[in-house]
N, C-alpha and C positions, 0 to 999 in steps of 0.2 A: 504493500500499499504506500503510495507516494506521500512524502512529508509535506505538510503545508508550509508555504513561505512565511517567514516571520514578518509581521507587520510592524514598522518602526513605531515605537511608542513616543509619546510627547516628551519623555525624559531623553530619548535618543536625539530628537530633533533639536532640543535646546542645547546640545553639546557645542555645535559650531558657533552660534552667537556668543555663548559663554567664553569661548576661547578667544574671539575677536575682542570682546569687551575686556578681558584680562590683559591682553596685549596693549590696548589703549591706556589702561590704568597704569601699567608698567612704564609706558612712554612718559606720561604726565608726571609720575613719580620721579622719574629720571630728570625731567626738566626742572621740577621743583627743587630737587636736591642740587642740581647744577647751579641754579640761581642763588640758592641759599649758601652753597659753598663759596661762590664768587663774592656774595655780599659780605659774608663773615671774613673771608681772607683779605678783601679790600679794606674793610673796616679795621682789621687788625694792623694792616700795613700803614694805614693813615695814622693810627695811634702810635705806632713804633716811630714813624717819621716826625711825630710831634717833638721827639727828643734826639732822634738820630737822622743824619743826613742821608738821602737816598744813595745807595751804593752805586747806581748807574741809571741813566735814563735812556729812552729809545733814541733821542737826539744825539747823546754822547756816543752811544753804541754805533749809530749810523756814521758819525764823524770818523770813528776809528776804522770802520769797514771801507769808507771812501779814501782812506789813506791820509787824513788830516792829523791823525794822532789825537791825543787828549791831554791838555795841560789843565790841571785842576787842583786847587788848594782850598778846601773848605775852611771857613773861619766863622767864629762866633759873632754874635750881634755887636758886642763891644769892640771887636776888631775891625769893624767897618766904619769909615768916616761918616759923620752926620751928613756931610756934603753929598755923598753917594745916595743915601736914602732920600734926601731932599730932591736931588736931581732926577732920581727915578720916578718919584711921584709927580714932579713938575712935568716931566716928559710923557709918561706912560698912562698915568691915572690920577688926575687931580682930585677926584672924589674918593679915592682909596680909603681914607680914614672914615668916611661917612656911609658908604654903601654897604649892602649885605652880601657882596660878591659879584653883583651885576649892576651895570650902569644902564638902567633902562631908558634914561633921558637921552644918552648918547646913541643907544640903539635905535630909538624912535627917530632921532635926527638923521641918522645914516640912511634910514628908509625914505625919509622925506626928501633928502638930497638927491636921490636916485629914483624918481617916480616911475621911470620906465623900466627900472631894474630892481624892483622891490624884493626879488628873491636873493639879491646879492647884498651882503653886509660888509662894510669896510672893517677889516680886522682891527686896524689901529684906533678907530673911533669907538668901537663897541666892545673890544676885548679888554677887560679889566686885568690888573696885576694878578688878582686871584684866579681868574680864568687861565692866564698864562702859566701860572704855577701848576694848576690842574692838568693842563695840556702837556707841559714839559715833563712833569714828574711821574704822572700816572698813565698818560695816553701817548699820542704821537702827533708829529707835525704833518703838514700837507694841505693842499687845496683840493678843489674839485669834489668828487664823490666822497673821498676820505674825510673831508671837512664836515660834510653833513652827517656821516656816519658817527662822527665824534661828538656831535652836539648833545645827545642825551647823556652818555657817560660824563661829558664835560660838566654839564649841569650838576650831576650827582656828586662828582668829586669836588667841585667848587663849593657847593653848599656845605659839604661835610667838613672841609678844611677851614671854612669860615667859622663853624660851630666848634670844632675840636682844637684847632691851632691857634686862632686869633690873629689879629693884624701883624703883630710884630714877628711872629714865627713865619707867617706867609711872606712878608717882605725879606726876612732873613734868608729863607730858602730860595726865593726868587733871585736874590743877588748872589747866590752861590752856585745855582745850577744853570742860569741863563747863558746862552752863547754870546761871546763878546769878541769873536774873532775866529779865524780858521783854526779849529781845534782848541780854542781857548774858552774855558767855561768858568764862570764865576769871577767876582770882582777882584779877588786876591790874585789870581793867575793873570788877569788883565792888567792890573796895577803893576805887577812885576814885569810883565812882558813889554809894556809901553813906557813906564816911567821909572822902573827899577826901584820901586819903593813899596812898602806895605799899604794895604787898602785903607788902613786907619790914618794914614798921612796924606791922603789925596786932597788937593785944594778944590775949590769950586769949579774952576775951569777944567782941571784934569778929570774930575768926576763927570762933568757935563760932556766932555769929549768922549768918554768911554760909553756913557749911556746914549750918546748921539748915534752910534753905530747900530743900535739894536734892531731897527726895521729889517736890515739885511747885513749882519756882521761879516759875511764872507765877501760882500761887495763893497760896503762902505768902510774903508780902512781908517783906523785911528792914527797909526804911524806906518807909513806916511799919511798925513791927514788928507782925506778926499775932500772934494768940493762940497759934497753933501754934509759930511761931518762938520766942516768949518762953518757952514750955514746953520746947521741944526744946533751946534754948540752955543752960538749966540742966542738962538731962539730959546733954548733951555734956560740959559742964564737969565733971560728976561722973565720967563715963567717962574723961575725960582724967586725973583724979586717980587713978582705979583702975588705969590701964595705965602710970602714970608710972615704975613700977619694972621694966617690961619693957625689957630691954637692947636687944633687936633692934628694937623699935619706936622707942625713943629715938635709936638709931643712925641710923635713917632720917630723923629730923627735922633732922639737922645739915646 
């Protein structure tokens, strides 16, 4: 007598969907764990860098790979001349002492200045010192698509260092890691390379000359002094005089 074929039960039919569902759950668990790991590790690194200078940045690493080498001498806050701090804020971010990491007024102005190109934002006008630190220490340089991919993490890191580090630490790290010439990183290395003295002994003019090269330190040379650096130095010195009565800015130079 022939055996009857087994009819699939409802229990058997539910097996396939259940397998697909469990795969989806595993995938989302992996994504959640990945983001949690990234958040915790980045938070811990930010906390460590509150007291310890970054061992290396992507910009510094790129400089070494391009054959420029790396001259770098990290120094503490008290080993940096007040003139350098003053010049940096006068040139790069005159609202640094007041804003919470982002200069929304400059951002809005940059959009109004380019009504036909509202998707483009001038870096110098809208990028604060805090944002530059976030970009240099934790992220990467670059324009085009990489710039837009960087915006969300840049906001994240900028806000965290404002909360965790504070203004003095942000400015201290900025002046230690920023590129100031081909393969030259930080104010101490720049001071030694250009003026053969320690950063704490720089005059107003010397400090302004070094800061003047920041838009493109590989192109705008301090020694020999390029035409742009010569012009920008005088502009920075003028701006330094203009903000000399700002109590918050002058407090940060001490």
